[in-house]
N, CA, C, O and the ligand as a Tripos MOL2 file, in Angstrom:
@<TRIPOS>MOLECULE
protein
  309   307    78     0     0
PROTEIN
NO_CHARGES

@<TRIPOS>ATOM
      1 N         -78.2430   85.7180  -47.6310 N.3       1 MET1
      2 CA        -77.8160   84.3700  -47.5470 C.3       1 MET1
      3 C         -77.6410   84.2100  -45.9860 C.2       1 MET1
      4 O         -77.1060   85.0640  -45.2790 O.2       1 MET1
      5 N         -78.1460   83.0340  -45.5410 N.am      2 SER2
      6 CA        -78.1270   82.8550  -43.9950 C.3       2 SER2
      7 C         -77.0410   81.6250  -43.9050 C.2       2 SER2
      8 O         -76.8130   80.7920  -44.7830 O.2       2 SER2
      9 N         -76.4330   81.7330  -42.6110 N.am      3 VAL3
     10 CA        -75.4680   80.7260  -42.2250 C.3       3 VAL3
     11 C         -76.1220   79.6480  -41.4300 C.2       3 VAL3
     12 O         -76.5700   79.9850  -40.3330 O.2       3 VAL3
     13 N         -76.2480   78.4320  -41.7960 N.am      4 ARG4
     14 CA        -76.9170   77.4550  -41.0050 C.3       4 ARG4
     15 C         -75.7350   76.7600  -40.1120 C.2       4 ARG4
     16 O         -74.6000   76.5530  -40.5400 O.2       4 ARG4
     17 N         -76.1980   76.4340  -38.7910 N.am      5 PRO5
     18 CA        -75.3280   75.7860  -37.9250 C.3       5 PRO5
     19 C         -74.9560   74.3680  -38.5250 C.2       5 PRO5
     20 O         -75.7520   73.6690  -39.1520 O.2       5 PRO5
     21 N         -73.7480   74.0630  -38.2720 N.am      6 THR6
     22 CA        -73.3420   72.7820  -38.8470 C.3       6 THR6
     23 C         -73.8760   71.5900  -37.7230 C.2       6 THR6
     24 O         -73.7510   71.6800  -36.5020 O.2       6 THR6
     25 N         -74.4480   70.5540  -38.4050 N.am      7 ILE7
     26 CA        -75.0550   69.5320  -37.6430 C.3       7 ILE7
     27 C         -73.9270   68.5270  -37.1360 C.2       7 ILE7
     28 O         -73.3930   67.7460  -37.9230 O.2       7 ILE7
     29 N         -73.6100   68.5770  -35.8690 N.am      8 ARG8
     30 CA        -72.5960   67.7020  -35.3500 C.3       8 ARG8
     31 C         -73.0240   66.5500  -34.7500 C.2       8 ARG8
     32 O         -72.2110   65.9140  -34.0790 O.2       8 ARG8
     33 N         -74.2490   66.1290  -34.8750 N.am      9 ARG9
     34 CA        -74.7330   65.0710  -34.1480 C.3       9 ARG9
     35 C         -73.9630   63.7120  -34.2130 C.2       9 ARG9
     36 O         -73.7980   62.9800  -33.2370 O.2       9 ARG9
     37 N         -73.5640   63.4930  -35.3320 N.am     10 ASN10
     38 CA        -72.8620   62.1030  -35.7830 C.3      10 ASN10
     39 C         -71.3930   62.2000  -35.2780 C.2      10 ASN10
     40 O         -70.6830   61.1950  -35.3290 O.2      10 ASN10
     41 N         -70.9260   63.3460  -34.8050 N.am     11 LYS11
     42 CA        -69.3550   63.4050  -34.3220 C.3      11 LYS11
     43 C         -69.3770   63.1640  -32.7590 C.2      11 LYS11
     44 O         -68.2820   63.0600  -32.2070 O.2      11 LYS11
     45 N         -70.4240   63.0740  -32.0660 N.am     12 ILE12
     46 CA        -70.4380   62.7700  -30.5830 C.3      12 ILE12
     47 C         -70.1350   61.3030  -30.4910 C.2      12 ILE12
     48 O         -70.8790   60.4970  -31.0490 O.2      12 ILE12
     49 N         -68.9980   60.8850  -29.7640 N.am     13 PRO13
     50 CA        -68.6880   59.4100  -29.5750 C.3      13 PRO13
     51 C         -69.6880   58.8110  -28.7320 C.2      13 PRO13
     52 O         -70.4860   59.4900  -28.0850 O.2      13 PRO13
     53 N         -69.6600   57.4010  -28.7260 N.am     14 ASP14
     54 CA        -70.6550   56.6740  -28.0770 C.3      14 ASP14
     55 C         -70.3560   56.9480  -26.5340 C.2      14 ASP14
     56 O         -69.1970   57.0410  -26.1280 O.2      14 ASP14
     57 N         -71.2870   57.0520  -25.8300 N.am     15 HIS15
     58 CA        -71.2740   57.3230  -24.2210 C.3      15 HIS15
     59 C         -72.6020   57.1130  -23.6960 C.2      15 HIS15
     60 O         -73.6490   57.0660  -24.3410 O.2      15 HIS15
     61 N         -72.4280   56.9840  -22.3680 N.am     16 ARG16
     62 CA        -73.7230   57.0230  -21.5490 C.3      16 ARG16
     63 C         -73.5920   58.1280  -20.4800 C.2      16 ARG16
     64 O         -72.5400   58.7410  -20.3030 O.2      16 ARG16
     65 N         -74.7240   58.3470  -19.7770 N.am     17 HIS17
     66 CA        -74.6830   59.2990  -18.7460 C.3      17 HIS17
     67 C         -74.6700   58.5710  -17.2550 C.2      17 HIS17
     68 O         -75.3270   57.5450  -17.0740 O.2      17 HIS17
     69 N         -73.9810   59.0930  -16.3390 N.am     18 CYS18
     70 CA        -74.1080   58.3750  -15.1010 C.3      18 CYS18
     71 C         -75.4260   58.5190  -14.4920 C.2      18 CYS18
     72 O         -76.0320   59.5890  -14.4270 O.2      18 CYS18
     73 N         -75.8590   57.3620  -14.0330 N.am     19 PRO19
     74 CA        -77.3000   57.3140  -13.5000 C.3      19 PRO19
     75 C         -77.4790   58.3890  -12.1710 C.2      19 PRO19
     76 O         -78.5340   58.9450  -11.8650 O.2      19 PRO19
     77 N         -76.3570   58.5100  -11.5700 N.am     20 ILE20
     78 CA        -76.4160   59.3650  -10.4080 C.3      20 ILE20
     79 C         -76.4940   60.8020  -10.5940 C.2      20 ILE20
     80 O         -77.4320   61.4900  -10.1920 O.2      20 ILE20
     81 N         -75.3040   61.3050  -11.3210 N.am     21 CYS21
     82 CA        -75.0580   62.7880  -11.3560 C.3      21 CYS21
     83 C         -75.3540   63.1390  -12.9260 C.2      21 CYS21
     84 O         -75.4490   64.3290  -13.2240 O.2      21 CYS21
     85 N         -75.4890   62.2430  -13.8340 N.am     22 GLY22
     86 CA        -75.8800   62.6560  -15.1900 C.3      22 GLY22
     87 C         -74.5720   62.9260  -16.2560 C.2      22 GLY22
     88 O         -74.6740   63.1340  -17.4650 O.2      22 GLY22
     89 N         -73.5230   62.8730  -15.5890 N.am     23 LEU23
     90 CA        -72.3030   63.3860  -16.4140 C.3      23 LEU23
     91 C         -71.9880   62.2750  -17.4160 C.2      23 LEU23
     92 O         -72.1250   61.1020  -17.0660 O.2      23 LEU23
     93 N         -71.5780   62.5860  -18.6290 N.am     24 PRO24
     94 CA        -71.0540   61.6630  -19.6040 C.3      24 PRO24
     95 C         -70.0480   60.7630  -19.0960 C.2      24 PRO24
     96 O         -69.2390   61.1450  -18.2500 O.2      24 PRO24
     97 N         -70.0480   59.4670  -19.6100 N.am     25 MET25
     98 CA        -68.9020   58.6630  -19.0280 C.3      25 MET25
     99 C         -68.7730   57.5280  -20.0340 C.2      25 MET25
    100 O         -69.5850   57.5020  -20.9590 O.2      25 MET25
    101 N         -67.9260   56.6760  -19.9580 N.am     26 ALA26
    102 CA        -67.4630   55.5040  -20.7480 C.3      26 ALA26
    103 C         -68.6730   54.6590  -20.8650 C.2      26 ALA26
    104 O         -69.5560   54.6090  -20.0090 O.2      26 ALA26
    105 N         -68.6580   53.9300  -22.0900 N.am     27 VAL27
    106 CA        -69.9840   53.0320  -22.3240 C.3      27 VAL27
    107 C         -70.0080   51.9030  -21.5750 C.2      27 VAL27
    108 O         -71.1230   51.4860  -21.2620 O.2      27 VAL27
    109 N         -68.8890   51.2030  -21.1470 N.am     28 ASN28
    110 CA        -68.7150   50.1260  -20.5290 C.3      28 ASN28
    111 C         -68.6720   50.4880  -18.8190 C.2      28 ASN28
    112 O         -68.4470   49.5630  -18.0390 O.2      28 ASN28
    113 N         -68.8720   51.7070  -18.3680 N.am     29 ALA29
    114 CA        -68.7860   51.9340  -17.0760 C.3      29 ALA29
    115 C         -70.2340   52.0020  -16.4900 C.2      29 ALA29
    116 O         -71.1690   52.4080  -17.1810 O.2      29 ALA29
    117 N         -70.3900   51.6010  -15.2250 N.am     30 ASP30
    118 CA        -71.7070   51.7980  -14.5090 C.3      30 ASP30
    119 C         -72.0160   53.2830  -13.9530 C.2      30 ASP30
    120 O         -73.1060   53.8520  -13.8920 O.2      30 ASP30
    121 N         -70.7620   53.7380  -13.5730 N.am     31 PHE31
    122 CA        -70.8490   55.0670  -12.7540 C.3      31 PHE31
    123 C         -69.7170   55.8500  -13.1680 C.2      31 PHE31
    124 O         -68.7200   55.2840  -13.6170 O.2      31 PHE31
    125 N         -69.7870   57.2580  -13.0440 N.am     32 CYS32
    126 CA        -68.7780   58.0310  -13.7110 C.3      32 CYS32
    127 C         -67.4040   58.0040  -12.4410 C.2      32 CYS32
    128 O         -66.2290   58.1860  -12.7600 O.2      32 CYS32
    129 N         -67.8010   57.7780  -11.1980 N.am     33 SER33
    130 CA        -66.7760   57.8060  -10.2450 C.3      33 SER33
    131 C         -67.0370   56.9180   -9.0640 C.2      33 SER33
    132 O         -68.1170   56.3490   -8.9090 O.2      33 SER33
    133 N         -66.0170   56.8080   -8.2250 N.am     34 GLU34
    134 CA        -66.2530   56.0280   -6.9820 C.3      34 GLU34
    135 C         -67.3830   56.5400   -6.1010 C.2      34 GLU34
    136 O         -68.1750   55.8020   -5.5150 O.2      34 GLU34
    137 N         -67.3890   57.9690   -6.0550 N.am     35 GLY35
    138 CA        -68.4140   58.5520   -5.3890 C.3      35 GLY35
    139 C         -69.7580   58.3540   -5.6740 C.2      35 GLY35
    140 O         -70.6240   58.3060   -4.8000 O.2      35 GLY35
    141 N         -69.9890   58.2250   -7.0040 N.am     36 CYS36
    142 CA        -71.3170   57.9430   -7.5370 C.3      36 CYS36
    143 C         -71.7410   56.4950   -7.1750 C.2      36 CYS36
    144 O         -72.8380   56.1290   -6.7540 O.2      36 CYS36
    145 N         -70.6480   55.7590   -7.4260 N.am     37 LYS37
    146 CA        -70.9830   54.2410   -7.0590 C.3      37 LYS37
    147 C         -71.4930   54.0050   -5.5920 C.2      37 LYS37
    148 O         -72.4360   53.2820   -5.2730 O.2      37 LYS37
    149 N         -70.6310   54.8070   -4.6930 N.am     38 LYS38
    150 CA        -71.0770   54.5810   -3.2340 C.3      38 LYS38
    151 C         -72.5270   55.2110   -3.1270 C.2      38 LYS38
    152 O         -73.4150   54.6520   -2.4830 O.2      38 LYS38
    153 N         -72.7130   56.4040   -3.7940 N.am     39 THR39
    154 CA        -74.0790   57.0640   -3.6160 C.3      39 THR39
    155 C         -75.2150   56.0590   -4.0790 C.2      39 THR39
    156 O         -76.2830   55.9370   -3.4800 O.2      39 THR39
    157 N         -74.8630   55.3660   -5.1970 N.am     40 ASN40
    158 CA        -75.8570   54.2790   -5.6330 C.3      40 ASN40
    159 C         -76.0800   53.1270   -4.8230 C.2      40 ASN40
    160 O         -77.1810   52.6030   -4.6500 O.2      40 ASN40
    161 N         -74.8460   52.6990   -4.2650 N.am     41 ASP41
    162 CA        -74.9000   51.5120   -3.2460 C.3      41 ASP41
    163 C         -75.7650   52.0160   -2.0470 C.2      41 ASP41
    164 O         -76.6380   51.2500   -1.6370 O.2      41 ASP41
    165 N         -75.6120   53.1970   -1.4630 N.am     42 GLU42
    166 CA        -76.4460   53.5500   -0.2910 C.3      42 GLU42
    167 C         -77.8920   53.5730   -0.9010 C.2      42 GLU42
    168 O         -78.7270   52.8590   -0.3440 O.2      42 GLU42
    169 N         -78.2380   54.2420   -1.8780 N.am     43 LYS43
    170 CA        -79.5720   54.2710   -2.4320 C.3      43 LYS43
    171 C         -80.1300   52.8580   -2.5690 C.2      43 LYS43
    172 O         -81.2370   52.6220   -2.0840 O.2      43 LYS43
    173 N         -79.5020   51.9830   -3.1400 N.am     44 VAL44
    174 CA        -79.8160   50.5390   -3.0620 C.3      44 VAL44
    175 C         -80.2440   49.9580   -1.8700 C.2      44 VAL44
    176 O         -81.3130   49.3670   -1.7150 O.2      44 VAL44
    177 N         -79.3200   50.1560   -0.9750 N.am     45 ARG45
    178 CA        -79.4690   49.7650    0.4250 C.3      45 ARG45
    179 C         -80.6310   50.3340    1.1110 C.2      45 ARG45
    180 O         -81.2870   49.6290    1.8770 O.2      45 ARG45
    181 N         -80.9300   51.5400    0.8960 N.am     46 ARG46
    182 CA        -81.9920   52.3080    1.5530 C.3      46 ARG46
    183 C         -83.2790   51.6740    0.9720 C.2      46 ARG46
    184 O         -84.2050   51.2860    1.6830 O.2      46 ARG46
    185 N         -83.2620   51.6100   -0.2020 N.am     47 GLU47
    186 CA        -84.6410   51.0400   -0.9120 C.3      47 GLU47
    187 C         -84.9420   49.7300   -0.5970 C.2      47 GLU47
    188 O         -86.1070   49.3680   -0.4350 O.2      47 GLU47
    189 N         -83.7980   48.8290   -0.4740 N.am     48 ARG48
    190 CA        -83.9690   47.4140   -0.0130 C.3      48 ARG48
    191 C         -84.5770   47.3410    1.4210 C.2      48 ARG48
    192 O         -85.4260   46.5060    1.7320 O.2      48 ARG48
    193 N         -84.0280   48.3720    2.3500 N.am     49 ARG49
    194 CA        -84.6620   48.2690    3.6750 C.3      49 ARG49
    195 C         -86.0560   48.8280    3.8100 C.2      49 ARG49
    196 O         -86.8870   48.3890    4.6050 O.2      49 ARG49
    197 N         -86.2670   49.9110    2.9080 N.am     50 ALA50
    198 CA        -87.6830   50.3600    2.9150 C.3      50 ALA50
    199 C         -88.6690   49.2910    2.3870 C.2      50 ALA50
    200 O         -89.8000   49.2150    2.8670 O.2      50 ALA50
    201 N         -88.2570   48.4770    1.4180 N.am     51 ARG51
    202 CA        -89.0750   47.3600    0.9630 C.3      51 ARG51
    203 C         -89.3090   46.3180    1.9650 C.2      51 ARG51
    204 O         -90.4000   45.7570    2.0700 O.2      51 ARG51
    205 N         -88.1140   46.0050    2.8340 N.am     52 ASN52
    206 CA        -88.2640   44.8840    3.8170 C.3      52 ASN52
    207 C         -89.2280   45.5470    4.7880 C.2      52 ASN52
    208 O         -90.2040   44.8790    5.1300 O.2      52 ASN52
    209 N         -89.0870   46.7320    5.2610 N.am     53 LEU53
    210 CA        -89.9170   47.2690    6.3070 C.3      53 LEU53
    211 C         -91.3720   47.3670    5.8950 C.2      53 LEU53
    212 O         -92.2720   47.1950    6.7160 O.2      53 LEU53
    213 N         -91.6360   47.6890    4.4210 N.am     54 SER54
    214 CA        -93.1230   47.5190    4.0760 C.3      54 SER54
    215 C         -93.7210   46.2090    4.1170 C.2      54 SER54
    216 O         -94.8860   46.0010    4.4560 O.2      54 SER54
    217 N         -92.8590   45.2980    3.7490 N.am     55 LEU55
    218 CA        -93.4180   43.8210    3.7940 C.3      55 LEU55
    219 C         -93.6640   43.5140    5.2200 C.2      55 LEU55
    220 O         -94.6930   42.9160    5.5340 O.2      55 LEU55
    221 N         -92.8110   43.8730    6.0930 N.am     56 ILE56
    222 CA        -92.9780   43.4720    7.5060 C.3      56 ILE56
    223 C         -94.2020   44.1380    8.0000 C.2      56 ILE56
    224 O         -94.9400   43.4490    8.7050 O.2      56 ILE56
    225 N         -94.5530   45.3830    7.7480 N.am     57 LEU57
    226 CA        -95.7440   46.1190    8.2470 C.3      57 LEU57
    227 C         -96.9180   45.5080    7.4780 C.2      57 LEU57
    228 O         -98.0140   45.5090    8.0380 O.2      57 LEU57
    229 N         -96.8100   45.0310    6.3540 N.am     58 TYR58
    230 CA        -97.9720   44.3680    5.5530 C.3      58 TYR58
    231 C         -98.2820   43.1630    6.2570 C.2      58 TYR58
    232 O         -99.4580   42.8650    6.4620 O.2      58 TYR58
    233 N         -97.2520   42.3740    6.6820 N.am     59 ILE59
    234 CA        -97.5290   41.0680    7.2740 C.3      59 ILE59
    235 C         -98.1830   41.4280    8.6820 C.2      59 ILE59
    236 O         -99.2490   40.9350    9.0510 O.2      59 ILE59
    237 N         -97.5180   42.2400    9.3530 N.am     60 ALA60
    238 CA        -98.0830   42.7210   10.6970 C.3      60 ALA60
    239 C         -99.6540   43.0800   10.7030 C.2      60 ALA60
    240 O        -100.4160   42.7830   11.6230 O.2      60 ALA60
    241 N        -100.0060   43.7480    9.5630 N.am     61 VAL61
    242 CA       -101.3090   44.3280    9.4450 C.3      61 VAL61
    243 C        -102.1750   43.0870    9.2400 C.2      61 VAL61
    244 O        -103.1880   42.8770    9.9080 O.2      61 VAL61
    245 N        -101.7300   42.2890    8.2940 N.am     62 MET62
    246 CA       -102.4430   40.9440    7.9610 C.3      62 MET62
    247 C        -102.7240   40.0820    9.2700 C.2      62 MET62
    248 O        -103.8470   39.6500    9.5280 O.2      62 MET62
    249 N        -101.7230   39.8910    9.9910 N.am     63 VAL63
    250 CA       -101.7980   38.9910   11.2480 C.3      63 VAL63
    251 C        -102.8020   39.7040   12.1920 C.2      63 VAL63
    252 O        -103.7330   39.0750   12.6950 O.2      63 VAL63
    253 N        -102.6000   41.0330   12.4280 N.am     64 THR64
    254 CA       -103.5460   41.7100   13.3040 C.3      64 THR64
    255 C        -105.0290   41.5770   12.9150 C.2      64 THR64
    256 O        -105.9130   41.2990   13.7250 O.2      64 THR64
    257 N        -105.2350   41.8130   11.5260 N.am     65 LEU65
    258 CA       -106.6660   41.5870   10.9960 C.3      65 LEU65
    259 C        -107.0480   40.1510   11.3640 C.2      65 LEU65
    260 O        -108.1220   39.9730   11.9380 O.2      65 LEU65
    261 N        -106.3290   39.2100   11.1060 N.am     66 PHE66
    262 CA       -106.5640   37.9050   11.1770 C.3      66 PHE66
    263 C        -106.9950   37.4870   12.6100 C.2      66 PHE66
    264 O        -107.9180   36.7140   12.8650 O.2      66 PHE66
    265 N        -106.2490   38.0690   13.4430 N.am     67 ILE67
    266 CA       -106.4620   37.8730   14.9290 C.3      67 ILE67
    267 C        -107.7490   38.6280   15.3360 C.2      67 ILE67
    268 O        -108.5750   38.0560   16.0480 O.2      67 ILE67
    269 N        -107.9370   39.8370   14.9280 N.am     68 PHE68
    270 CA       -109.2970   40.4320   15.2240 C.3      68 PHE68
    271 C        -110.5490   39.8140   14.6960 C.2      68 PHE68
    272 O        -111.5980   39.7430   15.3370 O.2      68 PHE68
    273 N        -110.3340   39.2950   13.2740 N.am     69 LEU69
    274 CA       -111.5310   38.7530   12.6130 C.3      69 LEU69
    275 C        -111.8950   37.3120   12.9670 C.2      69 LEU69
    276 O        -113.0470   36.9190   13.1530 O.2      69 LEU69
    277 N        -110.7900   36.5680   13.0390 N.am     70 PHE70
    278 CA       -111.0790   35.0600   13.2150 C.3      70 PHE70
    279 C        -110.8440   34.3670   14.5180 C.2      70 PHE70
    280 O        -111.3560   33.2660   14.7200 O.2      70 PHE70
    281 N        -110.1080   34.9440   15.3990 N.am     71 VAL71
    282 CA       -109.8220   34.2510   16.7640 C.3      71 VAL71
    283 C        -111.0600   34.3980   17.3600 C.2      71 VAL71
    284 O        -111.5250   33.3270   17.7510 O.2      71 VAL71
    285 N        -111.8880   35.5690   17.5990 N.am     72 PRO72
    286 CA       -113.2480   35.6410   18.2410 C.3      72 PRO72
    287 C        -114.0870   34.3260   18.0380 C.2      72 PRO72
    288 O        -114.6350   33.6850   18.9340 O.2      72 PRO72
    289 N        -114.0840   34.0540   16.7440 N.am     73 LEU73
    290 CA       -115.0710   32.8970   16.2800 C.3      73 LEU73
    291 C        -114.5810   31.6690   16.7790 C.2      73 LEU73
    292 O        -115.4260   30.7790   16.8690 O.2      73 LEU73
    293 N        -113.3060   31.3690   17.1630 N.am     74 LEU74
    294 CA       -112.8940   30.1580   17.6230 C.3      74 LEU74
    295 C        -112.8880   30.0230   18.9590 C.2      74 LEU74
    296 O        -112.7440   28.9040   19.4530 O.2      74 LEU74
    297 N        -113.0510   31.1960   19.7730 N.am     75 LEU75
    298 CA       -113.0000   31.1130   21.0940 C.3      75 LEU75
    299 C        -114.3570   30.5640   21.6860 C.2      75 LEU75
    300 O        -115.4100   31.0300   21.2510 O.2      75 LEU75
    301 N        -114.3700   29.5530   22.6990 N.am     76 PRO76
    302 CA       -115.6170   29.1790   23.3080 C.3      76 PRO76
    303 C        -116.5170   30.1290   23.9240 C.2      76 PRO76
    304 O        -116.0450   30.9930   24.6630 O.2      76 PRO76
    305 N        -117.8150   30.0640   23.6930 N.am     77 ARG77
    306 CA       -118.6340   31.2770   24.2840 C.3      77 ARG77
    307 C        -119.1540   30.8290   25.6120 C.2      77 ARG77
    308 O        -119.8360   31.5910   26.2980 O.2      77 ARG77
    309 ZN        -71.6420   60.3760  -11.5660 Zn       78 ZN78
@<TRIPOS>BOND
     1     1     2 1
     2     2     3 1
     3     3     4 2
     4     3     5 am
     5     5     6 1
     6     6     7 1
     7     7     8 2
     8     7     9 am
     9     9    10 1
    10    10    11 1
    11    11    12 2
    12    11    13 am
    13    13    14 1
    14    14    15 1
    15    15    16 2
    16    15    17 am
    17    17    18 1
    18    18    19 1
    19    19    20 2
    20    19    21 am
    21    21    22 1
    22    22    23 1
    23    23    24 2
    24    23    25 am
    25    25    26 1
    26    26    27 1
    27    27    28 2
    28    27    29 am
    29    29    30 1
    30    30    31 1
    31    31    32 2
    32    31    33 am
    33    33    34 1
    34    34    35 1
    35    35    36 2
    36    35    37 am
    37    37    38 1
    38    38    39 1
    39    39    40 2
    40    39    41 am
    41    41    42 1
    42    42    43 1
    43    43    44 2
    44    43    45 am
    45    45    46 1
    46    46    47 1
    47    47    48 2
    48    47    49 am
    49    49    50 1
    50    50    51 1
    51    51    52 2
    52    51    53 am
    53    53    54 1
    54    54    55 1
    55    55    56 2
    56    55    57 am
    57    57    58 1
    58    58    59 1
    59    59    60 2
    60    59    61 am
    61    61    62 1
    62    62    63 1
    63    63    64 2
    64    63    65 am
    65    65    66 1
    66    66    67 1
    67    67    68 2
    68    67    69 am
    69    69    70 1
    70    70    71 1
    71    71    72 2
    72    71    73 am
    73    73    74 1
    74    74    75 1
    75    75    76 2
    76    75    77 am
    77    77    78 1
    78    78    79 1
    79    79    80 2
    80    79    81 am
    81    81    82 1
    82    82    83 1
    83    83    84 2
    84    83    85 am
    85    85    86 1
    86    86    87 1
    87    87    88 2
    88    87    89 am
    89    89    90 1
    90    90    91 1
    91    91    92 2
    92    91    93 am
    93    93    94 1
    94    94    95 1
    95    95    96 2
    96    95    97 am
    97    97    98 1
    98    98    99 1
    99    99   100 2
   100    99   101 am
   101   101   102 1
   102   102   103 1
   103   103   104 2
   104   103   105 am
   105   105   106 1
   106   106   107 1
   107   107   108 2
   108   107   109 am
   109   109   110 1
   110   110   111 1
   111   111   112 2
   112   111   113 am
   113   113   114 1
   114   114   115 1
   115   115   116 2
   116   115   117 am
   117   117   118 1
   118   118   119 1
   119   119   120 2
   120   119   121 am
   121   121   122 1
   122   122   123 1
   123   123   124 2
   124   123   125 am
   125   125   126 1
   126   126   127 1
   127   127   128 2
   128   127   129 am
   129   129   130 1
   130   130   131 1
   131   131   132 2
   132   131   133 am
   133   133   134 1
   134   134   135 1
   135   135   136 2
   136   135   137 am
   137   137   138 1
   138   138   139 1
   139   139   140 2
   140   139   141 am
   141   141   142 1
   142   142   143 1
   143   143   144 2
   144   143   145 am
   145   145   146 1
   146   146   147 1
   147   147   148 2
   148   147   149 am
   149   149   150 1
   150   150   151 1
   151   151   152 2
   152   151   153 am
   153   153   154 1
   154   154   155 1
   155   155   156 2
   156   155   157 am
   157   157   158 1
   158   158   159 1
   159   159   160 2
   160   159   161 am
   161   161   162 1
   162   162   163 1
   163   163   164 2
   164   163   165 am
   165   165   166 1
   166   166   167 1
   167   167   168 2
   168   167   169 am
   169   169   170 1
   170   170   171 1
   171   171   172 2
   172   171   173 am
   173   173   174 1
   174   174   175 1
   175   175   176 2
   176   175   177 am
   177   177   178 1
   178   178   179 1
   179   179   180 2
   180   179   181 am
   181   181   182 1
   182   182   183 1
   183   183   184 2
   184   183   185 am
   185   185   186 1
   186   186   187 1
   187   187   188 2
   188   187   189 am
   189   189   190 1
   190   190   191 1
   191   191   192 2
   192   191   193 am
   193   193   194 1
   194   194   195 1
   195   195   196 2
   196   195   197 am
   197   197   198 1
   198   198   199 1
   199   199   200 2
   200   199   201 am
   201   201   202 1
   202   202   203 1
   203   203   204 2
   204   203   205 am
   205   205   206 1
   206   206   207 1
   207   207   208 2
   208   207   209 am
   209   209   210 1
   210   210   211 1
   211   211   212 2
   212   211   213 am
   213   213   214 1
   214   214   215 1
   215   215   216 2
   216   215   217 am
   217   217   218 1
   218   218   219 1
   219   219   220 2
   220   219   221 am
   221   221   222 1
   222   222   223 1
   223   223   224 2
   224   223   225 am
   225   225   226 1
   226   226   227 1
   227   227   228 2
   228   227   229 am
   229   229   230 1
   230   230   231 1
   231   231   232 2
   232   231   233 am
   233   233   234 1
   234   234   235 1
   235   235   236 2
   236   235   237 am
   237   237   238 1
   238   238   239 1
   239   239   240 2
   240   239   241 am
   241   241   242 1
   242   242   243 1
   243   243   244 2
   244   243   245 am
   245   245   246 1
   246   246   247 1
   247   247   248 2
   248   247   249 am
   249   249   250 1
   250   250   251 1
   251   251   252 2
   252   251   253 am
   253   253   254 1
   254   254   255 1
   255   255   256 2
   256   255   257 am
   257   257   258 1
   258   258   259 1
   259   259   260 2
   260   259   261 am
   261   261   262 1
   262   262   263 1
   263   263   264 2
   264   263   265 am
   265   265   266 1
   266   266   267 1
   267   267   268 2
   268   267   269 am
   269   269   270 1
   270   270   271 1
   271   271   272 2
   272   271   273 am
   273   273   274 1
   274   274   275 1
   275   275   276 2
   276   275   277 am
   277   277   278 1
   278   278   279 1
   279   279   280 2
   280   279   281 am
   281   281   282 1
   282   282   283 1
   283   283   284 2
   284   283   285 am
   285   285   286 1
   286   286   287 1
   287   287   288 2
   288   287   289 am
   289   289   290 1
   290   290   291 1
   291   291   292 2
   292   291   293 am
   293   293   294 1
   294   294   295 1
   295   295   296 2
   296   295   297 am
   297   297   298 1
   298   298   299 1
   299   299   300 2
   300   299   301 am
   301   301   302 1
   302   302   303 1
   303   303   304 2
   304   303   305 am
   305   305   306 1
   306   306   307 1
   307   307   308 2
@<TRIPOS>SUBSTRUCTURE
     1 MET1         2 RESIDUE 1 A MET
     2 SER2         6 RESIDUE 1 A SER
     3 VAL3        10 RESIDUE 1 A VAL
     4 ARG4        14 RESIDUE 1 A ARG
     5 PRO5        18 RESIDUE 1 A PRO
     6 THR6        22 RESIDUE 1 A THR
     7 ILE7        26 RESIDUE 1 A ILE
     8 ARG8        30 RESIDUE 1 A ARG
     9 ARG9        34 RESIDUE 1 A ARG
    10 ASN10       38 RESIDUE 1 A ASN
    11 LYS11       42 RESIDUE 1 A LYS
    12 ILE12       46 RESIDUE 1 A ILE
    13 PRO13       50 RESIDUE 1 A PRO
    14 ASP14       54 RESIDUE 1 A ASP
    15 HIS15       58 RESIDUE 1 A HIS
    16 ARG16       62 RESIDUE 1 A ARG
    17 HIS17       66 RESIDUE 1 A HIS
    18 CYS18       70 RESIDUE 1 A CYS
    19 PRO19       74 RESIDUE 1 A PRO
    20 ILE20       78 RESIDUE 1 A ILE
    21 CYS21       82 RESIDUE 1 A CYS
    22 GLY22       86 RESIDUE 1 A GLY
    23 LEU23       90 RESIDUE 1 A LEU
    24 PRO24       94 RESIDUE 1 A PRO
    25 MET25       98 RESIDUE 1 A MET
    26 ALA26      102 RESIDUE 1 A ALA
    27 VAL27      106 RESIDUE 1 A VAL
    28 ASN28      110 RESIDUE 1 A ASN
    29 ALA29      114 RESIDUE 1 A ALA
    30 ASP30      118 RESIDUE 1 A ASP
    31 PHE31      122 RESIDUE 1 A PHE
    32 CYS32      126 RESIDUE 1 A CYS
    33 SER33      130 RESIDUE 1 A SER
    34 GLU34      134 RESIDUE 1 A GLU
    35 GLY35      138 RESIDUE 1 A GLY
    36 CYS36      142 RESIDUE 1 A CYS
    37 LYS37      146 RESIDUE 1 A LYS
    38 LYS38      150 RESIDUE 1 A LYS
    39 THR39      154 RESIDUE 1 A THR
    40 ASN40      158 RESIDUE 1 A ASN
    41 ASP41      162 RESIDUE 1 A ASP
    42 GLU42      166 RESIDUE 1 A GLU
    43 LYS43      170 RESIDUE 1 A LYS
    44 VAL44      174 RESIDUE 1 A VAL
    45 ARG45      178 RESIDUE 1 A ARG
    46 ARG46      182 RESIDUE 1 A ARG
    47 GLU47      186 RESIDUE 1 A GLU
    48 ARG48      190 RESIDUE 1 A ARG
    49 ARG49      194 RESIDUE 1 A ARG
    50 ALA50      198 RESIDUE 1 A ALA
    51 ARG51      202 RESIDUE 1 A ARG
    52 ASN52      206 RESIDUE 1 A ASN
    53 LEU53      210 RESIDUE 1 A LEU
    54 SER54      214 RESIDUE 1 A SER
    55 LEU55      218 RESIDUE 1 A LEU
    56 ILE56      222 RESIDUE 1 A ILE
    57 LEU57      226 RESIDUE 1 A LEU
    58 TYR58      230 RESIDUE 1 A TYR
    59 ILE59      234 RESIDUE 1 A ILE
    60 ALA60      238 RESIDUE 1 A ALA
    61 VAL61      242 RESIDUE 1 A VAL
    62 MET62      246 RESIDUE 1 A MET
    63 VAL63      250 RESIDUE 1 A VAL
    64 THR64      254 RESIDUE 1 A THR
    65 LEU65      258 RESIDUE 1 A LEU
    66 PHE66      262 RESIDUE 1 A PHE
    67 ILE67      266 RESIDUE 1 A ILE
    68 PHE68      270 RESIDUE 1 A PHE
    69 LEU69      274 RESIDUE 1 A LEU
    70 PHE70      278 RESIDUE 1 A PHE
    71 VAL71      282 RESIDUE 1 A VAL
    72 PRO72      286 RESIDUE 1 A PRO
    73 LEU73      290 RESIDUE 1 A LEU
    74 LEU74      294 RESIDUE 1 A LEU
    75 LEU75      298 RESIDUE 1 A LEU
    76 PRO76      302 RESIDUE 1 A PRO
    77 ARG77      306 RESIDUE 1 A ARG
    78 ZN78       309 GROUP 0 **** ****
């Protein structure tokens, strides 16, 4: 005769996991602690800065290409 482990899946209360550290937390919370909230804020700020920087680089490359390709055509020979 074998002893089967009891299935306890249905006994875990509703919860979410912190997106920063992965710890379980309340369903209506965004983060488990102030520290994780700050970490996330910094991450969002870093990502936004990186996005802005790549947009600026993209525009700079496009303007440079435009200058090198089209301005010589407009100059008098
Ligand atoms: Zn956390």
